[in-house]
C-alpha positions in Angstrom: -6.0 6.4 -2.4 -4.0 4.1 -5.2 -1.7 0.8 -3.4 0.5 -1.2 -5.7 2.6 -4.3 -5.2 4.7 -7.2 -6.9 1.6 -9.3 -6.8 -2.3 -8.8 -7.9 -3.7 -11.0 -5.1 -1.6 -8.9 -2.4 -3.3 -5.6 -3.7 -6.6 -6.9 -4.2 -6.5 -7.7 -0.5 -5.0 -4.6 1.0 -8.2 -2.9 -1.1 -10.6 -5.5 0.2 -9.4 -4.4 4.3 -9.5 -1.0 3.5 -12.7 -1.0 2.0 -14.1 -2.9 5.1 -11.9 -1.0 7.8 -12.9 2.4 6.0 -16.0 2.2 3.7 -16.4 5.8 3.1 -12.7 6.3 2.5 -11.8 2.9 1.1 -14.5 2.8 -1.6 -12.1 5.0 -3.6 -9.3 2.7 -3.2 -7.9 0.5 -6.1 -4.4 -1.0 -7.0 -2.2 -2.2 -9.7 0.5 -4.8 -9.3 4.0 -3.9 -10.9 7.0 -6.0 -10.2 10.2 -3.2 -9.2 12.8 -6.2 -8.5 14.4 -6.3 -12.0 16.4 -3.4 -13.3 15.0 -3.9 -16.8 12.0 -3.1 -15.8 12.1 -0.9 -12.8 12.1 2.9 -14.1 9.1 1.7 -16.9 7.0 0.1 -14.2 7.5 3.2 -12.1 6.1 5.6 -14.9 3.3 2.9 -15.9 2.2 3.0 -12.4 2.3 6.8 -11.9 0.8 6.9 -15.3 -2.4 5.4 -13.8 -2.5 7.2 -10.7 -3.2 11.1 -12.0 -2.1 14.0 -9.7 -1.4 12.9 -6.3 -0.6 14.9 -3.0 1.6 12.0 -0.9 3.7 9.4 -2.4 5.0 6.6 0.0 7.6 3.9 -0.6 7.7 0.9 2.0 8.3 -1.4 -1.1 10.8 -4.6 0.1 12.1 -7.7 -0.9 13.7 -10.3 1.3 16.7 -9.1 3.1 20.0 -9.5 1.2 22.1 -11.2 4.4 25.1 -12.7 3.5 29.0 -13.0 4.3 30.9 -10.1 3.2 33.4 -12.8 1.2 30.1 -14.3 -0.3 28.9 -10.8 -1.9 29.5 -10.7 -5.7 28.3 -7.4 -8.0 25.2 -9.1 -8.7 24.1 -9.9 -5.7 25.0 -6.3 -4.3 23.4 -4.5 -7.4 20.2 -6.6 -6.6 20.4 -6.1 -3.1 19.6 -2.4 -3.9 16.7 -2.8 -6.3 13.9 -2.6 -4.5 15.0 -0.5 -1.7 17.4 2.0 -2.8 16.9 2.2 -6.7 13.5 1.9 -6.5 13.2 5.1 -4.6 15.6 6.9 -7.0 13.5 6.2 -9.8 10.8 6.9 -8.3 11.8 10.9 -7.2 12.9 11.2 -11.0 9.2 10.9 -12.3 7.2 11.8 -8.9 7.3 15.9 -9.9 5.2 15.5 -13.0 2.7 13.6 -11.1 2.8 15.5 -7.7 0.7 18.2 -6.9 3.1 21.5 -6.4 4.1 23.0 -2.9 5.0 21.6 0.3 1.7 20.5 0.6 2.6 17.4 -1.3 5.4 14.8 -0.3 7.3 11.5 -0.8 7.8 9.4 2.3 10.4 6.5 1.9 11.5 3.7 4.0 14.6 2.5 5.4 15.6 0.4 8.4 17.3 0.0 11.6 20.1 -1.7 10.1 20.9 1.8 9.0 21.6 3.1 12.5 22.9 0.1 14.2 24.8 -2.6 12.0 24.1 -6.3 12.2 27.0 -9.1 11.1 26.5 -10.2 7.7 24.0 -7.5 6.4 26.8 -5.4 4.6 24.9 -5.0 1.5 21.8 -4.3 2.5 23.3 -2.1 5.2 25.3 -0.2 2.6 21.6 1.0 0.7 19.8 1.2 4.0 22.2 4.0 5.0 22.5 5.8 1.7 18.5 6.5 1.6 19.4 8.7 4.7 21.9 10.9 2.5 19.3 10.1 -0.8 16.6 11.8 1.4 18.1 14.6 2.2 19.6 15.1 -1.3 16.2 14.8 -2.6 14.1 17.6 -0.2 16.8 20.1 -1.7 16.6 18.4 -5.3 12.8 18.4 -5.3 11.6 21.4 -3.4 9.2 23.0 -2.6 7.7 19.4 -2.4 8.4 17.7 0.6 10.8 14.3 1.1 11.2 12.5 4.5 12.4 9.0 5.7 10.8 6.6 8.1 13.3 4.0 9.6 11.3 1.3 11.7 12.8 -1.4 13.2 11.0 -4.7 14.0 7.5 -4.8 13.0 4.8 -7.3 13.1 3.6 -7.6 9.6 2.7 -10.5 7.0 6.3 -10.6 6.3 6.9 -13.0 8.9 4.0 -15.2 8.3 5.9 -18.0 6.2 7.7 -18.1 9.4 7.0 -21.6 11.3 5.5 -20.2 14.2 8.1 -22.0 16.9 10.8 -19.8 15.0 8.5 -16.4 15.3 8.1 -16.6 18.3 11.5 -16.9 19.2 12.5 -14.1 16.9 9.9 -11.9 18.9 10.9 -12.8 22.0 14.2 -11.7 21.1 13.4 -8.8 19.6 11.1 -7.8 23.0 14.4 -8.7 24.8 16.3 -6.1 23.3 13.7 -3.6 23.5 13.2 -0.6 25.8 9.4 -0.8 25.6 9.5 -4.7 25.8 7.2 -5.2 22.8 7.2 -5.6 18.5 6.1 -2.8 17.1 2.6 -3.0 15.3 1.6 -1.2 12.0 -0.8 1.0 13.7 2.3 2.2 15.5 4.8 2.9 12.7 1.9 4.1 10.7 1.8 7.1 12.9 5.3 8.0 11.6 4.2 8.2 7.9 1.1 10.0 8.7 3.0 12.8 10.5 5.5 13.2 8.0 2.7 13.8 5.3 0.7 16.6 7.9 3.6 18.6 8.7 4.3 21.1 6.0 6.9 22.6 7.8 9.1 19.0 7.7 11.4 17.8 4.7 14.9 16.3 4.3 14.0 14.3 7.8 14.1 11.0 9.5 11.5 9.1 11.9 13.3 6.3 13.5 10.3 4.2 15.3 11.9 0.9 16.9 11.0 0.8 20.2 14.7 2.0 21.9 16.2 -1.3 20.6 18.9 1.3 19.1 19.9 2.1 22.7 20.8 -1.4 23.9 
């Protein structure tokens, strides 16, 4: 297992947790730090990372950055392009080079990540929503272009991850309470819940070009 993130300390922490939680499998885990947020280095960083991985069975893209929320009247071209750098152009460049590093056949797959804003718009999120929705079309097109390698997509709603750690505790609790009130399950998604969607898409050799929505039913209300 190979993990990558934009900061080495986050990579090291993730590898350490895997090794402690799953000693037999985690002992082979390793990781590398690469920044995928610059158009000047995005593709070269992806190629460099893949060259260190050797042959793989699966690739999962969950990388994200600060959500590019802004009123439509304040968006300029630089802002719009940067909004899709990690979340859209990164997966596109990954798919470009992936076949060289994935074992051939439907046993191998790429799983990409969008977000529930691709299914239910939010005011002030037009820039990021455009790329999030575009990932649905990209997913289907890549399934055709990369066949027989499979390509699928996960669309999570609110999930309790470390991304919320920088928010003041009172604000985080209020935000989570709002999510819980708008969900049908009455709870915010947990990583252990959402990861099952990725595992299923890797395991089922009969599914490609599909999207799984895991959002606690929040899209229905």
